[in-house]
BALOBA-1460 file (C-alpha; in Angstrom, 3 decimals):
// residues 162
<rec num="1" residu="m" x="-30.246" y="-41.415" z="34.234"/>
<rec num="2" residu="k" x="-29.365" y="-37.898" z="35.370"/>
<rec num="3" residu="n" x="-25.682" y="-38.621" z="34.832"/>
<rec num="4" residu="t" x="-26.329" y="-39.981" z="31.338"/>
<rec num="5" residu="f" x="-28.350" y="-36.915" z="30.510"/>
<rec num="6" residu="r" x="-25.591" y="-34.610" z="31.833"/>
<rec num="7" residu="v" x="-22.953" y="-36.457" z="29.859"/>
<rec num="8" residu="f" x="-25.105" y="-36.242" z="26.733"/>
<rec num="9" residu="i" x="-25.624" y="-32.464" z="27.190"/>
<rec num="10" residu="s" x="-21.881" y="-31.964" z="27.875"/>
<rec num="11" residu="v" x="-20.902" y="-33.883" z="24.721"/>
<rec num="12" residu="l" x="-23.485" y="-31.943" z="22.708"/>
<rec num="13" residu="c" x="-22.121" y="-28.593" z="24.000"/>
<rec num="14" residu="l" x="-18.530" y="-29.624" z="23.242"/>
<rec num="15" residu="a" x="-19.523" y="-30.672" z="19.725"/>
<rec num="16" residu="f" x="-21.287" y="-27.343" z="19.188"/>
<rec num="17" residu="l" x="-18.273" y="-25.369" z="20.437"/>
<rec num="18" residu="a" x="-15.900" y="-27.378" z="18.255"/>
<rec num="19" residu="a" x="-18.073" y="-26.723" z="15.215"/>
<rec num="20" residu="c" x="-18.004" y="-22.981" z="15.898"/>
<rec num="21" residu="s" x="-14.308" y="-22.689" z="16.660"/>
<rec num="22" residu="k" x="-12.307" y="-20.100" z="14.752"/>
<rec num="23" residu="s" x="-9.745" y="-22.630" z="13.640"/>
<rec num="24" residu="s" x="-12.128" y="-23.837" z="10.942"/>
<rec num="25" residu="d" x="-12.866" y="-20.295" z="9.691"/>
<rec num="26" residu="p" x="-10.928" y="-19.372" z="6.556"/>
<rec num="27" residu="a" x="-8.281" y="-16.702" z="6.992"/>
<rec num="28" residu="p" x="-9.462" y="-13.284" z="5.793"/>
<rec num="29" residu="t" x="-8.138" y="-12.261" z="2.396"/>
<rec num="30" residu="p" x="-5.737" y="-9.360" z="2.888"/>
<rec num="31" residu="t" x="-6.648" y="-6.154" z="1.092"/>
<rec num="32" residu="p" x="-3.883" y="-5.168" z="-1.308"/>
<rec num="33" residu="p" x="-2.462" y="-1.697" z="-0.665"/>
<rec num="34" residu="a" x="-3.735" y="1.090" z="-2.908"/>
<rec num="35" residu="p" x="-1.232" y="2.014" z="-5.617"/>
<rec num="36" residu="s" x="0.827" y="5.113" z="-4.862"/>
<rec num="37" residu="v" x="0.446" y="8.301" z="-6.898"/>
<rec num="38" residu="s" x="3.959" y="7.777" z="-8.284"/>
<rec num="39" residu="d" x="2.887" y="4.336" z="-9.545"/>
<rec num="40" residu="l" x="-0.404" y="5.660" z="-10.948"/>
<rec num="41" residu="i" x="1.233" y="8.402" z="-13.023"/>
<rec num="42" residu="k" x="4.004" y="6.147" z="-14.368"/>
<rec num="43" residu="k" x="2.363" y="5.784" z="-17.804"/>
<rec num="44" residu="v" x="2.138" y="7.340" z="-21.242"/>
<rec num="45" residu="w" x="-0.619" y="9.985" z="-21.243"/>
<rec num="46" residu="s" x="-2.524" y="11.590" z="-24.113"/>
<rec num="47" residu="a" x="-4.842" y="14.606" z="-24.193"/>
<rec num="48" residu="s" x="-8.524" y="14.146" z="-23.470"/>
<rec num="49" residu="n" x="-9.561" y="17.727" z="-22.659"/>
<rec num="50" residu="i" x="-7.309" y="20.791" z="-22.640"/>
<rec num="51" residu="q" x="-8.306" y="24.214" z="-21.323"/>
<rec num="52" residu="w" x="-6.502" y="27.533" z="-21.355"/>
<rec num="53" residu="d" x="-7.777" y="29.744" z="-18.516"/>
<rec num="54" residu="g" x="-10.978" y="27.693" z="-18.425"/>
<rec num="55" residu="n" x="-11.667" y="27.815" z="-22.170"/>
<rec num="56" residu="v" x="-11.677" y="24.468" z="-23.953"/>
<rec num="57" residu="q" x="-9.028" y="24.354" z="-26.649"/>
<rec num="58" residu="y" x="-9.188" y="20.614" z="-27.327"/>
<rec num="59" residu="d" x="-11.667" y="17.839" z="-26.604"/>
<rec num="60" residu="k" x="-10.817" y="14.350" z="-27.805"/>
<rec num="61" residu="t" x="-14.500" y="13.610" z="-28.511"/>
<rec num="62" residu="a" x="-15.162" y="16.806" z="-30.505"/>
<rec num="63" residu="t" x="-15.292" y="16.876" z="-34.302"/>
<rec num="64" residu="s" x="-13.333" y="20.147" z="-34.437"/>
<rec num="65" residu="n" x="-11.032" y="21.891" z="-31.968"/>
<rec num="66" residu="l" x="-9.469" y="25.324" z="-31.565"/>
<rec num="67" residu="v" x="-6.047" y="23.677" z="-31.131"/>
<rec num="68" residu="a" x="-6.303" y="20.436" z="-33.103"/>
<rec num="69" residu="g" x="-2.592" y="19.713" z="-32.520"/>
<rec num="70" residu="y" x="-3.368" y="18.366" z="-29.044"/>
<rec num="71" residu="a" x="-4.338" y="15.138" z="-30.830"/>
<rec num="72" residu="q" x="-0.573" y="14.442" z="-30.987"/>
<rec num="73" residu="f" x="0.146" y="15.554" z="-27.393"/>
<rec num="74" residu="k" x="1.941" y="12.885" z="-25.370"/>
<rec num="75" residu="l" x="3.383" y="12.928" z="-21.853"/>
<rec num="76" residu="d" x="5.521" y="9.846" z="-21.204"/>
<rec num="77" residu="l" x="6.212" y="9.290" z="-17.504"/>
<rec num="78" residu="s" x="6.650" y="5.522" z="-17.858"/>
<rec num="79" residu="s" x="10.410" y="5.395" z="-17.162"/>
<rec num="80" residu="a" x="10.891" y="7.443" z="-13.988"/>
<rec num="81" residu="p" x="12.567" y="9.822" z="-13.613"/>
<rec num="82" residu="a" x="12.860" y="10.315" z="-17.393"/>
<rec num="83" residu="v" x="10.118" y="12.276" z="-19.146"/>
<rec num="84" residu="s" x="9.270" y="12.764" z="-22.791"/>
<rec num="85" residu="l" x="6.820" y="15.479" z="-23.810"/>
<rec num="86" residu="t" x="5.339" y="15.949" z="-27.284"/>
<rec num="87" residu="e" x="3.537" y="19.290" z="-27.388"/>
<rec num="88" residu="y" x="0.596" y="20.298" z="-29.558"/>
<rec num="89" residu="d" x="2.937" y="21.937" z="-32.068"/>
<rec num="90" residu="g" x="4.852" y="18.675" z="-32.579"/>
<rec num="91" residu="n" x="7.964" y="19.692" z="-30.624"/>
<rec num="92" residu="k" x="9.404" y="16.790" z="-28.624"/>
<rec num="93" residu="f" x="11.231" y="17.433" z="-25.367"/>
<rec num="94" residu="s" x="13.116" y="15.109" z="-23.047"/>
<rec num="95" residu="g" x="14.127" y="15.670" z="-19.446"/>
<rec num="96" residu="t" x="13.364" y="14.416" z="-15.966"/>
<rec num="97" residu="y" x="10.351" y="14.609" z="-13.694"/>
<rec num="98" residu="s" x="9.731" y="14.601" z="-9.974"/>
<rec num="99" residu="l" x="6.688" y="14.325" z="-7.762"/>
<rec num="100" residu="s" x="6.483" y="16.389" z="-4.572"/>
<rec num="101" residu="s" x="6.379" y="14.551" z="-1.244"/>
<rec num="102" residu="d" x="2.687" y="15.458" z="-0.831"/>
<rec num="103" residu="n" x="1.934" y="13.997" z="-4.326"/>
<rec num="104" residu="k" x="0.339" y="17.258" z="-5.485"/>
<rec num="105" residu="t" x="3.028" y="18.817" z="-7.671"/>
<rec num="106" residu="l" x="4.573" y="17.324" z="-10.796"/>
<rec num="107" residu="t" x="7.693" y="19.095" z="-12.056"/>
<rec num="108" residu="l" x="9.175" y="18.471" z="-15.493"/>
<rec num="109" residu="s" x="12.803" y="19.667" z="-15.532"/>
<rec num="110" residu="s" x="15.707" y="20.003" z="-17.960"/>
<rec num="111" residu="l" x="13.299" y="19.820" z="-20.913"/>
<rec num="112" residu="k" x="15.098" y="20.131" z="-24.234"/>
<rec num="113" residu="t" x="14.681" y="19.051" z="-27.828"/>
<rec num="114" residu="s" x="17.388" y="16.980" z="-29.491"/>
<rec num="115" residu="d" x="19.010" y="20.241" z="-30.668"/>
<rec num="116" residu="g" x="18.970" y="21.761" z="-27.145"/>
<rec num="117" residu="t" x="15.928" y="24.039" z="-27.436"/>
<rec num="118" residu="e" x="13.770" y="24.479" z="-24.317"/>
<rec num="119" residu="p" x="9.993" y="24.950" z="-24.354"/>
<rec num="120" residu="t" x="9.381" y="28.647" z="-25.038"/>
<rec num="121" residu="g" x="9.580" y="30.860" z="-21.955"/>
<rec num="122" residu="t" x="10.061" y="28.044" z="-19.432"/>
<rec num="123" residu="g" x="13.787" y="27.818" z="-18.791"/>
<rec num="124" residu="g" x="13.271" y="24.092" z="-19.365"/>
<rec num="125" residu="t" x="10.921" y="23.606" z="-16.414"/>
<rec num="126" residu="l" x="7.151" y="23.090" z="-16.349"/>
<rec num="127" residu="t" x="5.349" y="22.685" z="-13.016"/>
<rec num="128" residu="f" x="1.827" y="21.329" z="-12.586"/>
<rec num="129" residu="t" x="-0.546" y="20.949" z="-9.659"/>
<rec num="130" residu="i" x="-2.258" y="17.551" z="-9.721"/>
<rec num="131" residu="s" x="-6.028" y="17.832" z="-9.247"/>
<rec num="132" residu="g" x="-7.521" y="15.147" z="-7.053"/>
<rec num="133" residu="v" x="-6.046" y="11.661" z="-7.091"/>
<rec num="134" residu="p" x="-4.960" y="10.151" z="-10.407"/>
<rec num="135" residu="t" x="-6.514" y="6.841" z="-11.398"/>
<rec num="136" residu="a" x="-5.169" y="4.040" z="-13.555"/>
<rec num="137" residu="s" x="-6.582" y="5.806" z="-16.619"/>
<rec num="138" residu="t" x="-6.917" y="9.540" z="-15.786"/>
<rec num="139" residu="l" x="-4.593" y="12.331" z="-14.696"/>
<rec num="140" residu="v" x="-5.780" y="15.932" z="-14.328"/>
<rec num="141" residu="m" x="-3.319" y="18.734" z="-13.669"/>
<rec num="142" residu="e" x="-2.969" y="22.476" z="-14.070"/>
<rec num="143" residu="s" x="0.103" y="24.560" z="-14.799"/>
<rec num="144" residu="t" x="1.214" y="26.623" z="-11.819"/>
<rec num="145" residu="t" x="2.099" y="29.594" z="-14.032"/>
<rec num="146" residu="a" x="0.947" y="31.011" z="-17.349"/>
<rec num="147" residu="y" x="2.537" y="29.349" z="-20.379"/>
<rec num="148" residu="v" x="3.782" y="31.422" z="-23.317"/>
<rec num="149" residu="k" x="2.735" y="28.797" z="-25.892"/>
<rec num="150" residu="a" x="-0.808" y="28.910" z="-24.488"/>
<rec num="151" residu="s" x="-1.208" y="32.642" z="-25.102"/>
<rec num="152" residu="n" x="0.203" y="33.318" z="-21.619"/>
<rec num="153" residu="k" x="-2.627" y="31.428" z="-19.927"/>
<rec num="154" residu="k" x="-2.725" y="28.646" z="-17.374"/>
<rec num="155" residu="i" x="-3.269" y="25.201" z="-18.878"/>
<rec num="156" residu="r" x="-5.550" y="22.523" z="-17.444"/>
<rec num="157" residu="l" x="-4.681" y="19.114" z="-18.854"/>
<rec num="158" residu="s" x="-7.129" y="16.233" z="-18.542"/>
<rec num="159" residu="l" x="-5.080" y="13.272" z="-19.679"/>
<rec num="160" residu="v" x="-5.941" y="9.651" z="-20.341"/>
<rec num="161" residu="n" x="-4.118" y="6.359" z="-20.635"/>
<rec num="162" residu="p" x="-4.230" y="4.787" z="-23.113"/>
């Protein structure tokens, strides 16, 4: 009787261990890697809120704006390293862009219109510091130097996609 009881307890323990084995647990779902900053910015961006030295010049949700032309602003980074920039005055520039190794500086270089004109006072280069981490739909950046076309003020661009 003792042996039967021991055998019964042993079989019961083995059954319990088999039921709890890890081989029956589903494999954990791997977490996909977060998209890189270079992937996040590779889009066509439009103006949401534009400030010159902290003063709002354009707000997409406002009924009137100091610089209404920002409604046509477009920054196309979708075909790296090519860039296309349509400024608030309607001028369209093409060139190349690069992202610094620390993902904090975006440089637009060799910017020219189809007739070879560069953005006023830039030598064809605009450099921006990226604020925070871009998302799939927002990119915020500030010019590193004053910009002639912005009354010699620094520009803060809050951009959206789409």
